[in-house]
C-alpha positions in Angstrom: 0.1 0.1 0.1 1.5 3.2 -0.8 1.8 6.1 1.7 -0.8 8.7 1.1 -0.3 12.3 2.5 -2.8 14.4 3.6 -4.1 17.1 1.4 -2.7 20.3 2.7 -5.7 22.4 1.1 -8.4 20.8 3.2 -8.5 22.7 6.6 -8.6 20.4 9.6 -9.8 21.1 13.1 -7.5 19.2 15.4 -9.6 17.0 17.4 -9.1 14.1 19.9 -9.8 11.6 17.5 -7.2 13.3 14.9 -4.6 13.9 17.7 -4.8 10.1 18.8 -5.1 8.7 15.1 -3.3 11.2 13.0 -3.9 10.6 9.2 -5.8 7.2 9.8 -9.0 9.3 10.8 -8.9 11.3 7.5 -11.0 9.0 5.7 -13.5 8.8 8.6 -14.2 7.1 11.9 -17.3 5.3 13.6 -18.9 7.1 16.7 -19.9 4.2 18.6 -21.6 4.5 22.1 -19.3 2.8 24.6 -22.4 1.2 26.2 -22.8 -1.2 23.3 -19.3 -2.5 24.1 -19.7 -2.7 27.6 -23.2 -4.6 27.7 -22.6 -6.5 24.3 -22.9 -9.8 26.3 -25.9 -8.9 28.6 -27.6 -7.5 25.2 -27.1 -10.8 23.8 -24.9 -9.8 20.9 -22.8 -12.2 19.1 -19.5 -11.2 17.6 -20.8 -11.5 14.0 -24.0 -9.6 14.9 -22.0 -6.6 16.6 -19.5 -6.4 13.7 -22.6 -6.2 11.3 -24.0 -3.6 13.3 -21.0 -1.7 13.6 -21.0 -1.7 9.7 -24.6 -0.4 9.6 -23.7 2.3 12.4 -20.7 3.5 10.0 -23.2 4.4 7.3 -25.6 6.3 9.9 -24.6 9.9 9.3 -27.9 11.5 10.2 -30.7 11.0 12.8 -33.3 11.1 10.0 -31.5 9.5 7.2 -31.0 5.6 8.1 -28.1 3.4 6.8 -28.6 1.2 3.6 -25.5 -0.6 2.8 -25.6 -3.8 0.8 -25.3 -7.0 2.8 -22.7 -7.9 -0.3 -20.5 -4.8 0.8 -20.3 -5.8 4.5 -19.7 -9.3 3.8 -16.8 -8.5 1.7 -15.4 -6.2 4.4 -15.8 -8.8 7.1 -14.5 -11.7 4.9 -17.5 -13.6 5.3 -20.5 -14.9 3.1 -23.3 -12.7 2.3 -25.6 -15.2 3.9 -23.6 -14.8 7.2 -24.5 -11.1 7.0 -28.1 -11.8 6.3 -28.4 -14.1 9.2 -27.0 -11.3 11.5 -29.5 -8.9 10.0 -32.2 -11.3 10.7 -31.1 -11.8 14.4 -30.6 -8.0 14.8 -34.2 -7.5 13.8 -35.8 -10.3 16.0 -33.7 -9.2 19.0 -35.3 -5.8 18.3 -31.9 -3.9 17.6 -32.9 -2.6 14.3 -36.1 -2.4 12.2 -36.1 -2.9 8.4 -37.5 0.4 6.8 -40.4 0.2 4.2 -39.3 1.3 0.9 -41.1 4.2 -0.8 -40.1 3.0 -4.3 -39.4 -0.5 -5.6 -36.0 0.8 -6.7 -35.1 2.0 -3.2 -32.1 0.4 -1.2 -33.0 -1.6 2.0 -32.5 0.7 4.9 -32.6 -0.2 8.6 -33.9 1.9 11.4 -31.3 2.4 14.1 -33.8 4.0 16.6 -34.8 0.6 18.4 -31.0 0.3 19.1 -30.9 3.7 20.7 -34.0 2.8 22.7 -32.5 -0.5 23.9 -29.3 1.3 24.9 -31.0 4.1 26.8 -31.5 2.4 29.9 -27.8 1.0 30.0 -26.5 4.6 29.4 -28.8 5.9 32.1 -27.4 3.2 34.4 -23.9 3.9 33.6 -24.2 7.6 34.0 -25.9 7.1 37.5 -23.0 4.7 38.6 -20.3 7.1 37.3 -21.9 10.3 38.7 -20.7 11.5 41.9 -23.2 11.4 44.9 -24.8 14.5 46.4 -22.5 13.7 49.6 -19.3 13.7 47.3 -20.3 17.0 45.6 -21.1 18.7 48.9 -17.8 17.4 50.3 -15.9 18.7 47.3 -17.6 22.1 47.4 -16.8 22.5 51.2 -13.3 21.5 50.6 -13.0 24.0 47.6 -14.5 26.7 49.8 -12.1 25.9 52.8 -9.1 25.8 50.5 -9.6 28.9 48.7 -9.3 31.0 51.7 -5.9 29.4 52.8 -2.3 30.1 51.3 -0.1 27.2 50.5 1.9 27.6 53.5 -1.1 27.5 55.7 -2.6 24.4 53.7 0.8 22.6 54.1 2.2 23.9 57.5 2.2 20.6 59.3 3.6 18.6 56.5 7.4 19.0 57.8 6.3 17.8 61.2 4.3 14.7 59.8 7.5 13.8 57.5 9.8 14.1 60.8 7.3 11.7 62.6 6.7 9.4 59.9 10.6 8.8 59.5 11.4 8.6 63.0 8.4 6.0 63.3 10.4 3.8 60.6 13.6 3.8 62.5 
């Protein structure tokens, strides 16, 4: 594979993604909620199903425009048969993760609604947020500490440190 340099004429915002991935992020990257990875076992997502789902999510660029990549395209990416992808799509539909959209015209591609996935993940996200949010007690304690510290100088704050170090050293001997 040849080395491709980024096009200098395209302005780029340096984001956290670009900072980590460099040019690798330039062709695009996938926004994937962390809870889908954390709870894939609880959700009953098999590895192939998760891979197929991520491929569809990679094509979901706007909330009101559902993805419609062809199963053959995904199969080629994954290195599996189109039938494997079709079985995963069937399991994802039966599991309530995605919903097949009705075609407006016979020539329209098959698109899948991702909103059932969002609804399914919402309780997991809420649980995770509650679990990682500080409690009211911790918040009040932090506020009280910051108020107390903001009124002290550094020498007042650390005045007992030399005595504590001396006592700790004496105790070790």
